C-alpha positions as CSV (number, residue, x, y, z in Angstrom):
1,M,-58.7,-3.6,-7.7
2,K,-60.5,-5.7,-10.3
3,L,-61.7,-9.0,-8.9
4,P,-61.2,-12.1,-11.0
5,L,-64.3,-13.6,-9.5
6,K,-67.3,-11.9,-7.9
7,V,-67.1,-13.1,-4.3
8,D,-68.6,-11.2,-1.4
9,L,-66.5,-11.4,1.8
10,S,-68.3,-8.6,3.6
11,G,-68.4,-9.2,7.3
12,K,-65.5,-11.6,7.2
13,V,-62.3,-11.0,9.2
14,A,-59.3,-12.3,7.3
15,V,-56.0,-12.9,9.0
16,V,-53.0,-13.2,6.7
17,T,-49.5,-14.3,7.9
18,G,-46.5,-13.2,5.8
19,A,-48.7,-10.4,4.6
20,G,-45.8,-8.0,3.9
21,G,-44.6,-10.2,1.0
22,V,-45.6,-9.9,-2.6
23,I,-47.9,-12.9,-2.8
24,C,-49.7,-12.5,0.5
25,G,-49.8,-8.8,0.2
26,Y,-51.7,-9.2,-3.1
27,M,-54.0,-11.7,-1.5
28,S,-54.7,-9.3,1.3
29,E,-55.6,-6.5,-1.1
30,L,-57.8,-8.9,-3.1
31,M,-59.8,-10.0,0.0
32,A,-60.2,-6.4,1.1
33,A,-61.5,-5.5,-2.3
34,A,-64.1,-8.3,-1.8
35,G,-65.2,-6.7,1.4
36,A,-63.2,-8.5,4.1
37,K,-61.6,-6.7,7.0
38,V,-57.9,-7.8,6.8
39,A,-55.3,-8.2,9.5
40,L,-51.8,-8.3,8.0
41,L,-49.4,-10.2,10.2
42,D,-45.7,-10.2,9.5
43,V,-42.3,-9.9,11.4
44,D,-41.7,-7.1,8.9
45,E,-44.3,-4.7,10.3
46,E,-43.2,-1.9,7.9
47,G,-43.8,-4.1,4.9
48,A,-47.2,-5.2,6.2
49,E,-48.1,-1.5,7.0
50,A,-47.3,-0.5,3.4
51,V,-49.9,-3.1,2.1
52,A,-52.4,-2.0,4.8
53,A,-52.0,1.6,3.7
54,R,-52.8,0.7,0.1
55,I,-55.9,-1.1,1.2
56,R,-57.1,1.8,3.3
57,S,-56.4,4.3,0.5
58,D,-58.6,2.2,-1.7
59,G,-61.4,2.4,0.9
60,G,-60.8,-1.0,2.6
61,N,-60.3,-2.0,6.2
62,A,-56.9,-3.2,7.2
63,V,-54.5,-3.3,10.1
64,A,-50.8,-4.3,10.2
65,V,-49.6,-6.3,13.1
66,R,-46.1,-7.3,13.9
67,C,-46.1,-11.1,14.6
68,D,-43.6,-13.9,14.7
69,V,-45.5,-17.1,13.7
70,L,-42.8,-19.2,15.5
71,N,-43.6,-17.5,18.8
72,P,-46.9,-18.6,20.5
73,A,-46.8,-15.5,22.7
74,S,-46.4,-13.2,19.7
75,L,-49.3,-15.0,17.9
76,K,-51.5,-14.6,21.0
77,A,-50.7,-10.9,21.2
78,A,-51.5,-10.4,17.5
79,H,-54.8,-12.3,18.0
80,E,-55.8,-9.9,20.8
81,I,-55.2,-7.0,18.5
82,V,-57.3,-8.6,15.7
83,L,-60.1,-9.3,18.2
84,N,-60.1,-5.8,19.6
85,T,-59.9,-4.2,16.1
86,F,-62.1,-6.3,13.9
87,G,-63.5,-9.3,15.9
88,K,-63.1,-13.0,15.5
89,C,-61.1,-14.5,12.6
90,G,-63.2,-16.1,9.9
91,V,-60.6,-16.6,7.2
92,L,-57.0,-17.6,7.8
93,I,-54.3,-17.4,5.1
94,N,-51.1,-19.2,6.2
95,G,-48.6,-17.5,4.0
96,A,-45.5,-17.0,6.1
97,G,-42.6,-19.0,4.7
98,G,-39.5,-19.0,2.5
99,N,-36.1,-20.6,2.0
100,H,-32.7,-19.6,3.3
101,P,-29.1,-20.2,2.0
102,R,-28.3,-22.0,5.3
103,A,-30.5,-24.9,4.1
104,T,-29.4,-24.9,0.5
105,T,-26.8,-27.0,-1.4
106,T,-24.5,-25.6,-4.0
107,N,-25.1,-28.3,-6.6
108,E,-28.1,-30.3,-7.7
109,I,-26.2,-33.6,-7.6
110,F,-23.6,-34.7,-5.2
111,S,-20.1,-35.8,-6.0
112,K,-17.2,-36.6,-3.6
113,E,-15.1,-33.9,-5.3
114,Q,-17.4,-31.3,-3.7
115,L,-16.5,-32.2,-0.2
116,G,-14.7,-29.3,1.6
117,K,-15.0,-27.1,-1.5
118,E,-18.8,-26.5,-1.9
119,K,-21.8,-26.7,0.3
120,T,-23.2,-30.2,0.3
121,F,-26.0,-32.0,2.1
122,F,-23.5,-32.9,4.8
123,D,-22.8,-29.2,5.5
124,I,-26.4,-28.1,6.2
125,E,-26.5,-27.4,9.9
126,K,-29.5,-28.0,12.2
127,E,-30.0,-24.3,12.7
128,G,-30.6,-23.8,9.0
129,L,-32.9,-26.8,8.8
130,D,-34.8,-25.6,11.9
131,F,-35.3,-22.1,10.5
132,V,-36.7,-23.2,7.1
133,F,-38.8,-26.1,8.4
134,G,-40.0,-24.0,11.3
135,L,-41.0,-20.9,9.3
136,N,-42.9,-22.9,6.7
137,F,-44.5,-25.8,8.7
138,I,-44.4,-25.0,12.4
139,G,-45.5,-21.4,11.7
140,T,-48.5,-22.8,9.8
141,F,-49.3,-25.2,12.6
142,L,-49.1,-22.6,15.4
143,A,-51.0,-19.9,13.5
144,T,-53.8,-22.4,12.8
145,Q,-53.9,-23.4,16.5
146,E,-54.3,-19.8,17.5
147,F,-56.8,-18.5,15.0
148,A,-58.9,-21.6,14.1
149,A,-60.3,-21.4,17.6
150,D,-62.3,-18.4,16.5
151,M,-64.1,-20.5,13.8
152,I,-65.3,-23.5,15.8
153,D,-68.5,-21.8,17.2
154,G,-69.4,-19.8,14.1
155,D,-70.8,-20.7,10.7
156,G,-67.7,-22.5,9.6
157,G,-64.5,-20.9,8.4
158,G,-62.0,-21.0,5.7
159,I,-58.3,-21.8,6.0
160,V,-56.0,-21.6,3.0
161,N,-52.4,-22.7,3.4
162,I,-49.7,-21.7,0.9
163,A,-48.0,-24.9,-0.3
164,S,-45.7,-25.1,-3.3
165,V,-44.9,-27.2,-6.4
166,N,-42.3,-28.6,-3.9
167,S,-45.3,-30.3,-2.3
168,F,-45.5,-32.5,-5.3
169,L,-42.0,-32.6,-6.7
170,P,-39.0,-31.8,-4.5
171,L,-36.8,-29.2,-6.2
172,T,-33.0,-29.6,-6.3
173,K,-30.8,-27.7,-3.9
174,I,-33.5,-26.9,-1.3
175,P,-34.1,-30.0,0.8
176,A,-35.5,-28.3,3.9
177,Y,-37.9,-26.1,2.0
178,S,-39.1,-29.0,-0.2
179,A,-39.8,-31.2,2.8
180,A,-41.5,-28.4,4.7
181,K,-43.9,-27.6,1.8
182,E,-44.8,-31.3,1.5
183,A,-45.5,-31.2,5.2
184,V,-47.8,-28.2,4.7
185,A,-49.7,-30.2,2.1
186,N,-50.0,-33.2,4.4
187,L,-51.1,-31.0,7.3
188,T,-53.8,-29.4,5.1
189,K,-55.4,-32.7,4.5
190,W,-55.1,-33.7,8.1
191,L,-56.8,-30.5,9.3
192,A,-59.5,-30.7,6.6
193,T,-60.5,-34.1,8.1
194,Y,-60.1,-33.0,11.7
195,F,-62.2,-29.8,11.4
196,S,-64.9,-31.2,9.1
197,G,-67.2,-31.7,12.0
198,V,-67.4,-28.0,12.7
199,G,-67.6,-26.7,9.2
200,I,-64.1,-25.4,8.8
201,R,-62.8,-26.0,5.3
202,V,-59.0,-26.3,4.9
203,N,-57.3,-26.2,1.5
204,A,-54.0,-25.2,0.1
205,I,-52.7,-23.3,-3.0
206,A,-49.5,-24.7,-4.5
207,P,-47.9,-21.8,-6.5
208,G,-45.5,-22.6,-9.3
209,F,-42.7,-20.3,-10.3
210,L,-43.8,-16.6,-10.1
211,S,-42.1,-13.4,-11.2
212,T,-41.6,-11.3,-8.1
213,R,-39.0,-9.0,-6.8
214,Q,-37.8,-11.8,-4.5
215,T,-37.2,-14.2,-7.3
216,R,-35.4,-11.8,-9.7
217,S,-31.9,-12.6,-8.3
218,L,-32.6,-16.3,-8.7
219,F,-33.9,-16.1,-12.2
220,Y,-31.7,-13.4,-13.8
221,Q,-28.0,-12.6,-14.0
222,A,-26.6,-9.4,-12.5
223,D,-27.7,-7.4,-15.6
224,G,-31.3,-8.1,-14.7
225,T,-32.3,-9.5,-18.1
226,T,-30.1,-12.5,-18.9
227,P,-31.9,-15.7,-17.6
228,T,-30.0,-17.9,-15.2
229,P,-29.5,-21.6,-16.1
230,R,-32.1,-22.4,-13.4
231,L,-34.7,-20.2,-15.0
232,R,-34.1,-21.8,-18.4
233,K,-34.7,-25.2,-16.8
234,I,-37.9,-24.0,-15.1
235,V,-39.3,-22.6,-18.3
236,E,-38.4,-25.7,-20.2
237,G,-40.2,-27.8,-17.6
238,T,-43.3,-25.6,-17.6
239,P,-45.7,-26.5,-20.5
240,M,-46.9,-22.9,-20.6
241,K,-43.3,-21.8,-21.1
242,R,-43.4,-18.8,-18.8
243,L,-43.3,-17.6,-15.2
244,G,-46.6,-16.9,-13.5
245,E,-47.7,-13.6,-11.9
246,P,-48.9,-13.3,-8.3
247,S,-52.3,-12.0,-9.7
248,E,-52.8,-15.4,-11.3
249,L,-53.4,-16.8,-7.8
250,G,-56.4,-14.5,-7.2
251,G,-59.1,-16.6,-8.9
252,I,-58.3,-19.8,-7.0
253,L,-58.1,-18.0,-3.7
254,L,-61.5,-16.4,-4.1
255,F,-62.9,-19.7,-5.3
256,L,-61.7,-21.5,-2.2
257,L,-63.1,-18.7,0.1
258,S,-66.5,-18.7,-1.5
259,E,-69.1,-21.0,0.3
260,E,-71.3,-20.8,-2.8
261,A,-68.5,-21.9,-5.2
262,S,-66.5,-24.4,-3.1
263,S,-68.7,-25.6,-0.3
264,F,-67.8,-29.2,-0.9
265,V,-64.1,-28.6,-1.4
266,T,-61.8,-29.3,1.5
267,G,-58.4,-31.1,1.8
268,A,-57.4,-30.0,-1.7
269,V,-53.9,-28.9,-2.6
270,I,-54.3,-27.1,-5.9
271,P,-51.3,-26.3,-8.1
272,V,-51.2,-23.0,-10.0
273,D,-48.1,-23.7,-11.9
274,G,-48.5,-23.5,-15.7
275,G,-48.5,-27.3,-15.8
276,F,-45.1,-27.8,-14.1
277,T,-46.3,-30.6,-11.9
278,A,-48.2,-32.3,-14.8
279,Y,-45.1,-32.5,-17.1
280,S,-42.8,-35.5,-17.0
281,G,-40.1,-33.9,-19.1
282,V,-40.6,-36.3,-22.0
């Protein structure tokens, strides 16, 4: 794998939650290529193992670990595996997250005519709200509690949370996900202040709209090529007039993990979004 920046992570143990997904799988491969030993945590152990296998086939060090970030006992068990396999965690990427239809409205704007016919804000049940907010925010909180403890007696550490453009501008239809990602951004700043005394830097990357296999059904009609109305609105609202690629997050990740390049950067929430959060629409 070609590195967008020359960063040496040799000797670092990197723990990645949500590592079986496209974005965090790519980040895991990138850090392994930079020399890190990578522990890939995910409830989808098969997906995490597929990424770990690619890393090992390229000569890197990786282990896949089944882990539920909402379960403290599962996090503790995963931590033990990481310690026994690689040693103490020096880099934590909090990437587990996502939305769910149970916490999504049918329409962007409410009207009384929708009641009883379509899913409105009033139809979102607590279980859906709990799932989405928990996965994105509580999972980040609990994973940081578990793994940041490894960093407090070392030479500092690096935590990178995965926020979203929702951290700046709440998107329509997805109230729980938008609120959770803003909470992740707020937690990032809080943790950066709290851990500053022990040299742990905490930052967040806020991806814009990326082209991945998970987003294809949201962005394209059943034929796989015709853009949905939502994609048209996204592209129109993005000054660069395109979707991003997961690989375009690589440079900012390595920058944030490099003590030489970003030693005075903490508490930052950095959008990588083609200008989406900078554009007012007029």
